[in-house]
C-alpha positions as CSV (number, residue, x, y, z in Angstrom):
1,M,112.0,77.8,106.3
2,G,110.2,74.7,107.4
3,D,106.5,75.5,108.2
4,H,107.4,79.1,109.0
5,R,104.5,81.3,107.8
6,V,104.0,79.3,104.6
7,C,100.3,80.3,104.7
8,I,101.1,83.8,103.4
9,F,102.6,82.3,100.1
10,K,100.2,82.3,97.2
11,S,99.5,79.4,94.9
12,N,100.1,81.2,91.6
13,C,103.1,79.1,90.5
14,Y,106.2,80.9,89.2
15,I,106.8,78.2,86.7
16,T,104.6,79.1,83.7
17,D,103.5,77.1,80.7
18,K,105.5,79.3,78.3
19,E,108.0,77.5,76.2
20,V,111.5,77.8,77.6
21,S,114.7,76.0,77.0
22,S,115.3,73.3,79.6
23,P,118.1,73.6,82.1
24,L,118.6,69.8,81.9
25,G,121.2,68.0,79.9
26,P,120.6,64.9,77.8
27,Q,120.8,62.7,80.9
28,G,118.5,64.9,82.9
29,S,121.3,66.5,84.9
30,L,121.4,70.2,85.8
31,I,123.9,71.9,83.5
32,A,125.6,75.2,84.0
33,M,124.5,78.1,81.7
34,G,125.2,81.8,82.1
35,D,126.6,83.1,85.4
36,C,126.0,80.5,88.1
37,G,128.2,82.4,90.5
38,G,131.2,80.1,90.1
39,D,130.7,78.0,93.2
40,L,128.1,75.5,92.0
41,N,130.3,72.4,92.3
42,A,130.5,69.4,90.1
43,N,128.4,67.2,92.4
44,L,125.5,69.6,92.2
45,L,125.8,69.7,88.4
46,G,125.3,66.0,88.3
47,H,122.0,66.0,90.3
48,T,118.4,66.2,89.1
49,T,115.4,66.2,91.4
50,G,113.3,64.2,89.0
51,D,110.9,67.2,88.8
52,P,111.5,69.2,85.6
53,Q,109.7,72.3,86.9
54,L,111.6,72.2,90.1
55,D,114.9,71.7,88.2
56,K,114.1,74.7,86.1
57,A,113.4,76.9,89.1
58,I,116.6,75.7,90.8
59,F,118.6,76.5,87.7
60,Q,117.0,79.9,87.3
61,W,117.7,80.8,90.9
62,I,121.4,79.8,90.9
63,T,121.8,81.6,87.5
64,W,120.1,84.8,88.5
65,D,120.9,85.3,92.2
66,K,124.1,87.2,92.7
67,N,123.8,87.3,96.5
68,V,126.2,84.5,97.6
69,H,124.4,84.0,100.9
70,T,121.0,83.2,99.4
71,R,122.4,81.3,96.5
72,E,124.3,79.1,98.9
73,Q,121.0,78.4,100.8
74,I,119.5,76.9,97.6
75,E,122.6,75.0,96.7
76,T,122.8,73.5,100.2
77,L,119.1,72.4,100.1
78,L,119.8,70.8,96.7
79,R,122.9,69.1,98.0
80,E,121.0,67.7,101.0
81,G,118.1,66.6,98.8
82,Q,115.5,68.7,100.7
83,L,113.0,68.7,97.8
84,G,110.0,69.7,99.9
85,E,111.8,72.8,101.2
86,L,113.0,73.6,97.7
87,R,109.4,73.4,96.3
88,A,108.1,75.6,99.1
89,R,110.8,78.2,98.4
90,L,110.8,78.1,94.6
91,G,107.4,76.8,93.5
92,S,105.4,79.9,94.1
93,R,105.6,83.7,94.3
94,M,104.3,86.2,96.8
95,A,101.1,88.1,96.0
96,F,100.0,91.5,97.1
97,G,98.0,91.2,100.4
98,T,96.5,93.8,102.8
99,A,100.0,95.2,103.3
100,G,101.8,94.6,100.0
101,L,104.3,91.7,99.6
102,R,105.4,90.2,102.9
103,A,107.3,87.0,103.8
104,P,110.3,85.7,105.7
105,M,113.7,86.8,104.4
106,G,115.7,84.1,102.7
107,A,116.4,82.3,99.4
108,G,113.5,81.5,97.1
109,F,110.9,83.1,94.8
110,A,108.4,82.8,97.7
111,L,110.6,84.8,100.1
112,I,111.9,88.4,100.5
113,N,115.4,88.7,99.2
114,D,117.6,90.6,96.7
115,L,116.3,88.8,93.7
116,T,112.6,88.9,94.4
117,V,112.8,92.6,95.2
118,I,114.7,93.3,92.0
119,Q,112.1,91.3,90.1
120,S,109.2,93.1,91.8
121,T,110.8,96.5,91.0
122,Q,111.4,95.5,87.4
123,G,107.7,94.5,87.1
124,M,106.6,97.7,88.8
125,Y,108.8,99.8,86.4
126,R,107.2,98.1,83.4
127,Y,103.7,98.9,84.7
128,L,104.6,102.5,85.7
129,E,106.2,103.3,82.3
130,R,102.9,102.1,80.7
131,R,100.7,104.2,82.9
132,F,102.8,107.4,83.3
133,P,104.3,109.0,80.1
134,D,106.0,111.5,82.5
135,L,107.5,108.8,84.8
136,E,111.0,110.1,84.0
137,R,110.0,113.5,85.4
138,R,107.9,112.4,88.4
139,G,110.0,109.7,89.8
140,V,109.4,107.2,92.7
141,V,109.9,107.6,96.5
142,V,111.7,104.8,98.3
143,G,112.0,104.3,102.0
144,Y,113.0,101.6,104.4
145,D,112.9,100.5,108.1
146,T,115.6,98.9,110.2
147,R,115.1,95.2,109.6
148,G,117.8,92.8,108.5
149,A,118.8,89.1,108.3
150,V,122.5,88.4,108.6
151,A,122.2,84.8,107.2
152,S,120.8,86.2,103.9
153,S,122.7,89.5,103.9
154,C,119.3,91.0,103.5
155,S,118.7,94.4,105.2
156,S,115.8,96.8,104.5
157,K,118.4,99.4,103.5
158,R,120.1,97.1,101.0
159,L,116.7,96.1,99.5
160,A,115.8,99.8,99.2
161,K,119.0,100.6,97.4
162,L,118.4,97.7,95.0
163,T,114.9,99.0,94.4
164,A,116.5,102.4,93.6
165,A,119.1,100.8,91.3
166,V,116.5,99.1,89.1
167,L,114.6,102.4,88.6
168,L,117.7,104.6,88.2
169,S,119.1,102.2,85.6
170,K,116.0,103.0,83.5
171,G,116.3,106.7,83.9
172,V,113.7,107.1,86.6
173,P,114.4,109.7,89.3
174,V,114.4,108.2,92.8
175,Y,113.8,110.0,96.1
176,L,115.7,107.6,98.3
177,F,115.6,108.4,102.0
178,S,119.1,108.6,103.4
179,T,118.1,106.9,106.6
180,Y,115.2,104.8,108.0
181,V,111.9,106.5,108.2
182,P,108.3,105.8,109.5
183,T,106.2,104.1,106.8
184,P,103.8,107.1,106.6
185,F,106.7,109.2,105.3
186,V,106.6,107.3,102.0
187,P,103.0,107.9,101.0
188,Y,103.3,111.5,102.4
189,G,106.4,111.9,100.2
190,V,104.6,110.6,97.1
191,K,101.9,113.2,97.7
192,I,104.0,116.3,98.3
193,L,106.7,115.5,95.7
194,G,104.1,114.5,93.0
195,A,105.8,111.2,92.5
196,A,104.3,108.4,90.4
197,A,104.6,105.8,93.1
198,G,106.3,104.9,96.3
199,V,107.9,101.8,97.8
200,M,108.5,101.1,101.5
201,I,110.7,98.2,102.5
202,T,109.1,97.0,105.8
203,A,107.3,94.1,107.5
204,S,105.9,96.5,110.2
205,H,105.2,94.5,113.4
206,N,105.8,91.0,111.9
207,P,108.4,88.7,113.5
208,K,112.1,89.6,113.0
209,E,112.5,87.0,110.3
210,D,110.1,88.8,107.9
211,N,110.4,91.7,105.5
212,G,108.1,93.3,103.0
213,Y,107.6,95.5,99.9
214,K,104.7,97.9,100.2
215,V,103.7,99.9,97.1
216,Y,101.9,103.3,97.0
217,W,100.2,104.8,94.0
218,E,100.4,108.4,92.8
219,N,97.4,109.3,95.0
220,G,99.4,108.5,98.2
221,A,97.4,105.4,99.0
222,Q,98.5,101.8,98.9
223,I,97.9,100.1,95.6
224,A,94.7,98.2,95.2
225,S,93.1,96.3,92.3
226,P,93.7,96.5,89.4
227,H,97.2,97.9,89.9
228,D,98.3,95.0,92.2
229,K,97.3,92.4,89.7
230,E,98.8,94.2,86.8
231,I,102.1,94.7,88.6
232,L,102.2,91.0,89.3
233,R,101.7,90.2,85.6
234,C,104.5,92.6,84.8
235,I,106.8,90.9,87.4
236,E,106.2,87.5,85.7
237,D,107.2,89.1,82.4
238,S,110.4,90.6,83.9
239,M,111.9,87.8,85.8
240,E,115.5,87.8,84.7
241,P,117.4,90.6,86.3
242,W,118.6,93.4,84.0
243,T,122.3,94.0,83.9
244,D,122.3,97.1,86.0
245,S,119.7,95.9,88.5
246,W,122.3,94.5,90.8
247,K,124.3,97.8,91.1
248,E,123.4,98.4,94.7
249,N,125.6,101.5,94.9
250,L,124.2,103.2,91.9
251,A,122.1,105.3,94.2
252,D,125.3,106.7,95.7
253,S,126.6,108.1,92.4
254,S,123.5,108.8,90.2
255,A,122.5,112.3,89.6
256,L,118.9,111.1,89.3
257,C,118.9,110.0,93.0
258,S,118.1,112.6,95.7
259,D,117.4,112.5,99.5
260,P,113.9,113.8,100.4
261,L,114.4,113.4,104.1
262,Q,114.6,117.0,105.3
263,H,111.9,118.3,102.9
264,V,109.5,115.5,103.7
265,C,110.1,115.7,107.5
266,R,109.8,119.5,107.6
267,Q,106.6,119.5,105.6
268,Y,105.1,116.6,107.6
269,M,105.7,118.4,110.9
270,E,104.2,121.5,109.5
271,D,101.1,119.7,108.4
272,L,100.9,118.1,111.8
273,K,100.1,121.5,113.3
274,L,96.6,121.1,111.6
275,L,95.9,118.4,114.3
276,C,97.0,120.5,117.2
277,F,94.1,122.2,119.0
278,H,95.3,123.0,122.5
279,R,99.0,124.0,122.3
280,E,98.7,126.1,125.4
281,I,97.4,123.2,127.5
282,N,100.2,120.9,126.0
283,A,102.9,123.4,127.1
284,E,101.6,123.6,130.7
285,T,100.4,120.1,131.4
286,P,101.8,118.3,134.4
287,M,101.3,115.0,132.7
288,K,104.3,112.8,131.7
289,F,104.3,110.4,128.8
290,V,106.6,107.4,128.1
291,H,107.2,106.4,124.5
292,T,108.7,103.2,123.3
293,A,109.8,102.8,119.7
294,F,109.8,99.0,119.9
295,H,113.4,98.8,118.5
296,G,112.2,100.5,115.4
297,V,112.2,103.9,113.6
298,G,109.8,106.0,115.7
299,H,111.9,107.5,118.5
300,A,113.2,110.7,116.8
301,Y,110.0,111.4,114.9
302,V,107.7,111.1,117.8
303,H,110.0,113.4,119.8
304,Q,109.8,116.0,116.9
305,A,106.0,115.6,116.8
306,F,105.8,116.4,120.6
307,Q,107.9,119.5,120.0
308,V,105.5,120.6,117.3
309,F,102.6,120.3,119.7
310,G,104.4,122.3,122.4
311,F,105.0,119.3,124.7
312,P,108.2,118.5,126.5
313,P,109.7,115.4,125.0
314,P,108.2,112.1,126.0
315,I,110.4,109.8,128.2
316,P,112.0,107.2,126.0
317,V,112.4,103.5,127.0
318,P,116.2,103.4,126.7
319,E,116.4,99.7,125.9
320,Q,114.0,100.1,123.0
321,K,114.5,103.6,121.5
322,D,117.3,102.6,119.1
323,P,116.9,100.3,116.1
324,D,117.5,96.6,116.7
325,P,116.5,94.1,114.0
326,E,116.6,91.3,116.6
327,F,113.9,93.1,118.7
328,S,115.9,91.8,121.6
329,T,113.8,92.9,124.5
330,V,110.4,91.8,123.3
331,S,109.0,88.3,122.6
332,C,107.1,89.8,119.7
333,P,107.6,93.3,118.0
334,N,103.8,93.9,118.0
335,P,102.5,96.4,120.6
336,E,99.0,95.1,119.9
337,E,99.8,92.1,122.1
338,G,99.3,94.3,125.1
339,A,100.8,94.4,128.6
340,S,103.0,91.3,128.0
341,V,105.2,93.2,125.4
342,L,104.9,96.6,127.2
343,K,106.6,95.6,130.4
344,L,109.6,97.8,130.1
345,A,107.6,100.8,129.2
346,L,105.1,100.3,132.0
347,R,107.9,99.8,134.5
348,L,109.6,103.0,133.4
349,A,106.3,104.9,133.6
350,E,105.7,103.9,137.2
351,K,109.3,104.9,138.1
352,E,109.0,108.3,136.3
353,G,105.5,109.0,137.5
354,A,104.1,109.0,133.9
355,S,100.4,108.1,133.6
356,V,100.3,107.3,129.9
357,V,102.5,105.0,127.7
358,L,102.6,105.4,124.0
359,A,104.0,102.5,121.9
360,T,104.7,102.8,118.2
361,D,105.3,99.6,116.3
362,P,108.7,99.1,114.5
363,D,107.8,101.1,111.4
364,A,105.8,103.6,113.4
365,D,102.5,103.3,111.5
366,R,100.5,101.9,114.4
367,L,100.0,102.9,118.0
368,A,99.2,101.2,121.3
369,V,98.3,103.2,124.4
370,A,98.2,102.3,128.1
371,E,96.9,104.4,131.0
372,Q,97.5,104.0,134.7
373,Y,94.2,104.0,136.7
374,E,95.7,103.3,140.1
375,K,99.2,102.7,141.3
376,G,100.6,99.6,139.5
377,Q,97.4,99.0,137.6
378,W,97.3,99.8,133.9
379,K,94.6,99.7,131.2
380,V,95.9,98.9,127.7
381,F,93.3,100.2,125.3
382,T,92.1,98.1,122.4
383,G,92.2,99.5,118.9
384,N,88.4,99.8,119.0
385,E,88.5,101.7,122.3
386,L,91.1,104.1,121.1
387,A,89.0,104.7,118.0
388,A,86.0,105.7,120.1
389,L,88.1,108.2,121.9
390,L,89.9,109.6,118.8
391,G,86.6,109.8,116.9
392,W,85.0,111.7,119.7
393,W,88.1,114.0,120.0
394,M,88.4,114.8,116.3
395,L,84.6,115.5,116.0
396,S,84.6,117.7,119.2
397,N,87.5,119.8,117.9
398,W,86.0,120.1,114.4
399,R,82.8,121.4,116.0
400,Q,84.7,124.1,117.8
401,R,85.7,125.5,114.4
402,H,82.5,124.9,112.5
403,T,79.3,126.3,114.2
404,D,77.0,125.7,111.3
405,P,75.3,122.3,111.7
406,A,74.8,122.0,108.0
407,D,78.6,121.6,107.6
408,L,78.3,118.1,109.1
409,D,76.8,116.9,105.9
410,R,80.2,116.9,104.2
411,V,82.0,115.2,107.2
412,Y,83.0,111.5,107.1
413,M,84.7,108.9,109.2
414,L,85.7,105.5,108.1
415,A,86.5,102.1,109.6
416,T,87.1,98.6,108.3
417,T,84.3,96.1,108.5
418,V,86.0,94.0,111.2
419,S,86.4,97.0,113.4
420,S,83.9,98.4,116.0
421,K,80.7,100.0,114.8
422,I,81.1,102.8,117.4
423,L,81.9,105.4,114.7
424,Q,78.7,104.4,112.8
425,T,76.7,104.8,116.0
426,I,78.2,108.2,116.7
427,A,77.6,109.2,113.0
428,D,73.9,108.1,113.2
429,K,73.3,110.2,116.3
430,E,75.4,113.3,115.4
431,G,74.6,113.6,111.7
432,F,77.8,113.0,109.8
433,H,78.6,110.2,107.4
434,F,80.2,106.9,108.1
435,Q,81.6,104.5,105.5
436,E,82.8,100.9,106.0
437,T,85.6,99.3,104.0
438,L,87.2,95.9,103.6
439,P,90.1,95.2,106.0
440,G,93.3,97.0,105.3
441,F,94.2,100.7,104.9
442,K,94.7,100.3,101.2
443,W,90.9,100.3,101.0
444,I,90.5,103.2,103.5
445,G,93.2,105.4,101.8
446,N,91.7,105.0,98.3
447,I,88.1,105.7,99.4
448,I,89.3,108.8,101.3
449,K,91.0,110.1,98.2
450,E,87.8,109.7,96.3
451,L,85.8,111.5,99.0
452,T,88.2,114.4,99.3
453,D,88.3,114.8,95.6
454,K,84.5,115.4,95.8
455,G,84.9,118.1,98.4
456,K,84.2,115.9,101.5
457,E,86.1,116.3,104.8
458,V,87.4,113.1,106.4
459,L,88.2,113.6,110.1
460,F,89.2,110.2,111.2
461,A,89.6,106.6,110.0
462,F,90.8,103.4,111.7
463,E,91.2,99.6,111.8
464,E,90.9,97.7,115.0
465,S,94.5,96.4,114.8
466,I,95.6,99.8,116.3
467,G,95.9,101.6,113.0
468,F,94.7,105.2,113.1
469,M,94.5,108.1,110.6
470,C,93.8,111.6,112.0
471,G,93.1,114.1,109.2
472,T,94.1,113.4,105.6
473,S,97.7,114.6,105.3
474,V,98.7,110.9,105.1
475,L,96.4,108.5,103.4
476,D,97.6,105.6,105.5
477,K,97.7,104.7,109.2
478,D,100.2,106.8,111.1
479,G,101.5,106.0,114.5
480,V,103.5,109.2,114.8
481,S,100.6,111.6,114.4
482,A,98.3,109.3,116.5
483,A,100.8,109.3,119.4
484,V,100.9,113.1,119.7
485,V,97.1,113.5,119.1
486,V,96.5,111.0,122.0
487,A,98.9,112.9,124.2
488,E,97.0,116.2,123.6
489,M,93.7,114.5,124.2
490,A,94.9,113.1,127.5
491,A,96.3,116.5,128.5
492,Y,93.0,118.2,127.7
493,L,91.0,115.6,129.6
494,E,93.3,116.1,132.6
495,T,92.2,119.7,132.8
496,K,88.7,118.4,133.1
497,N,89.7,116.0,135.9
498,L,89.1,113.1,133.5
499,T,91.2,110.2,132.5
500,M,90.9,108.6,129.0
501,S,89.2,105.6,130.6
502,Q,86.6,107.8,132.2
503,Q,86.0,109.6,129.0
504,L,85.6,106.3,127.2
505,A,82.9,105.4,129.8
506,N,81.2,108.7,129.0
507,I,81.2,108.0,125.3
508,Y,79.6,104.6,125.9
509,E,77.0,106.1,128.2
510,I,75.9,108.4,125.4
511,Y,76.1,106.1,122.5
512,G,75.8,102.7,124.1
513,F,78.4,100.1,125.1
514,H,80.2,98.6,122.2
515,I,81.9,95.5,123.6
516,S,84.3,93.7,121.3
517,K,86.4,90.6,121.5
518,T,89.2,90.0,119.1
519,S,91.4,86.9,119.0
520,Y,93.1,84.6,116.6
521,V,94.3,81.1,116.0
522,V,97.7,80.3,114.4
523,C,97.6,78.2,111.2
524,H,100.7,77.6,109.0
525,D,98.9,75.5,106.4
526,P,97.0,77.3,103.6
527,A,95.2,74.1,102.7
528,T,93.7,73.9,106.3
529,V,92.6,77.5,106.1
530,K,90.8,76.8,102.8
531,R,89.2,73.6,104.1
532,I,87.9,75.4,107.2
533,F,86.1,78.1,105.1
534,T,84.9,75.6,102.5
535,R,83.3,73.7,105.3
536,L,81.5,76.8,106.5
537,R,80.1,77.5,103.0
538,N,78.7,73.9,102.9
539,F,77.9,73.5,106.6
540,G,74.3,72.2,106.2
541,G,74.8,70.8,102.7
542,Q,76.0,72.2,99.4
543,G,76.0,76.0,99.5
544,Q,74.3,76.2,102.9
545,Y,75.9,78.3,105.6
546,P,75.5,77.6,109.4
547,R,72.1,78.6,110.8
548,A,73.2,78.7,114.5
549,C,76.3,78.6,116.7
550,G,76.4,77.6,120.4
551,G,72.7,77.9,120.7
552,Y,72.6,81.3,119.1
553,D,70.6,81.7,115.8
554,I,72.3,83.3,112.8
555,T,70.0,85.8,111.0
556,H,72.4,86.9,108.2
557,V,75.6,85.8,106.5
558,R,78.0,87.9,104.5
559,D,80.8,86.2,102.5
560,V,83.0,88.8,100.7
561,T,85.1,86.0,99.3
562,T,82.2,84.8,97.1
563,G,80.2,88.1,97.1
564,Y,77.2,86.6,99.0
565,D,75.2,88.6,101.5
566,S,71.9,87.2,102.8
567,S,70.8,90.6,104.2
568,Q,70.7,92.2,100.8
569,H,67.6,91.9,98.6
570,D,69.7,90.5,95.7
571,H,72.0,88.6,98.0
572,K,75.0,90.4,96.7
573,S,77.6,91.9,99.0
574,V,77.8,95.7,99.1
575,L,81.5,95.5,99.9
576,P,83.8,94.5,97.0
577,V,84.3,90.8,96.3
578,T,87.8,89.6,97.3
579,K,88.3,86.1,96.0
580,S,91.9,85.9,97.1
581,S,91.1,86.3,100.8
582,Q,88.8,84.4,103.1
583,M,86.3,86.3,105.2
584,I,82.8,85.4,106.4
585,T,80.6,87.6,108.8
586,F,77.7,86.2,110.8
587,T,74.9,88.4,112.3
588,F,73.3,86.7,115.3
589,Q,69.7,87.1,116.5
590,N,71.0,88.7,119.8
591,G,72.7,91.5,117.9
592,I,76.2,90.2,118.0
593,M,78.2,90.4,114.7
594,A,81.2,88.1,114.3
595,T,83.7,87.7,111.5
596,L,86.2,85.0,110.7
597,R,89.0,86.1,108.5
598,A,92.3,84.7,107.2
599,S,95.1,87.3,107.8
600,G,96.8,88.8,104.8
601,T,100.1,89.3,106.5
602,E,100.5,86.6,109.2
603,P,99.7,82.8,109.6
604,K,96.5,83.5,111.5
605,I,92.8,83.1,111.3
606,K,91.4,86.1,113.1
607,H,88.0,86.2,114.7
608,Y,86.2,89.5,115.7
609,A,83.0,89.8,117.6
610,E,81.1,92.9,118.9
611,F,78.0,93.5,121.0
612,C,76.4,96.9,120.4
613,A,74.1,97.8,123.3
614,A,71.5,100.5,123.4
615,P,72.4,103.7,125.3
616,G,71.6,103.5,129.0
617,K,72.0,99.7,129.2
618,S,74.3,99.3,132.1
619,D,74.5,95.6,132.7
620,V,77.9,95.4,130.9
621,S,79.1,92.2,132.7
622,S,76.2,90.1,131.3
623,L,76.8,91.5,127.8
624,K,80.5,90.5,128.1
625,Q,79.6,87.0,129.3
626,E,77.3,86.5,126.4
627,L,79.9,87.7,124.0
628,C,82.5,85.4,125.4
629,R,80.2,82.4,125.3
630,L,79.4,83.0,121.7
631,T,83.0,83.6,120.6
632,D,84.1,80.5,122.4
633,A,81.5,78.5,120.5
634,L,82.4,80.2,117.2
635,V,86.0,79.0,117.6
636,E,85.2,75.5,118.7
637,D,82.4,74.8,116.3
638,F,83.5,76.7,113.2
639,L,87.3,76.6,113.4
640,E,87.7,73.2,115.3
641,P,91.2,74.0,116.7
642,D,92.0,70.5,118.0
643,K,90.9,68.8,114.8
644,N,92.8,71.2,112.6
645,N,95.9,71.6,114.7
646,L,95.4,75.3,115.3
647,K,97.2,77.1,118.1
648,R,94.8,79.3,120.2
649,H,95.8,82.8,121.1
650,S,94.0,85.6,122.8
651,V,94.6,89.3,122.4
């Protein structure tokens, strides 16, 4: 594992202070107890690391892990005396971040593997049985993507079947998809099947080495506090695998296990029709679209969505349409990286005469879009730019069906706080409501459920990292629906002799240019991340935040990690306090807002900045230059990349 994304591991140590019997013999050597797999040789049994807690963790691992590949990894590290690596793998557990549990696949309590997925599911079961007296009637939905690690014999499908086995062994019905599905199918399945919860095995757009365990609550939204913390407590109390938890094939024979694929897919596509406003235009458009599934799950489902909207099928990128856990044609399976990872799709589009490229990420919950504006020249839209277009589109079509202006009072759009303020600007001018959330769709989904329960209508929500939610059929970001909605929008604009780029310029002309810059630095050391943010909180002395950056005065500071907000009368943040994540926002005198945030899923410190200009202000180049100067200063002065050994990267 080395230094590979260690920053996503949390410090809550697996080894607790509870009294347990020691795995050490009288001379301090590791002794064999229970089922150690039969291949722990005599040399290993004679070794001790000198660290009782580490010895206990090693013993527990080789006792509990029945996957010979991952058990062998720990035994090899012990044999080779790699104590630092053993501590990194065994000394801590994963915690729920903005996208559930996510880590590299491999041996250890800090990684994704058979044992940690079993433990997580056992803990989840304990919590669910406490919360739902009718759990044995409602059941749990389980889905998976196409990831896999040969060295650990650890595929998403295998982990999903082990998840199912734990639940089935306790008499809980499981809706286990028979094949890989887009992540949105799990929360949608929870909703229409009335399940108590859902689990999706995926690491979305992360590097190929990673996998994850995303949990959805009965409302169809990702779990948030207090459920995440309570499940973690239950995991810690359910560490030793139950006898039947390892029965991977239980799902194949249990009468409690059923396949929801056809029902969920059919109903999802039916609900998708609610987002189709111009089917006749779609059927007749001369436009061509290229779609890339990025070696993931999206190909078949995007094609079905196009059929529902009346389009001919999009042109697939043949090298990328089928699942490939190696992601062999891209340097990074994240379409957010832009043109550098869209080369095959752009090349095919030019060959086929297609003017729009749609790229779903490997689990099809996010969408990147590129548009050709002249031969061989492409614009790859940012998440903020696509949100401006989709927000305009959803509002325009809603208005066609609702002529009473008073109806706008129950309409909402949402965005995360690190995303563009364009929806807020549109809302202020047009008269609907806008609500801001913390980063992550787990916040958006849960707030939307609260709003719809009160009779409100949510048209659109997004996060700047190309995550979009059109309508409320799925309470999570959804790349499948977003892809076909963008296609319809492009086809409609074509009938008006407009491109999406031209319409974006029209939107900015009306509401003012919203110029954003999003980048990140790579940091694999959690201690460095903490040190950087601690320095900012004590920049001018104890408890004093920076007052300026790069010659630009700071007027307000919001720190959701501590709950401080200088713009509020009581200095308390309106957004919820999130002590487990680092995020500070600075408002500058020139109107720029900039946020520094440690990613919850990757080894990155992200920085976001936006300049919101007044309508009619046309000197965009000077605004961009000022934004670039400030963000450069923000990185150099506040993050100190050279001093902190951070790797710069620009999106």
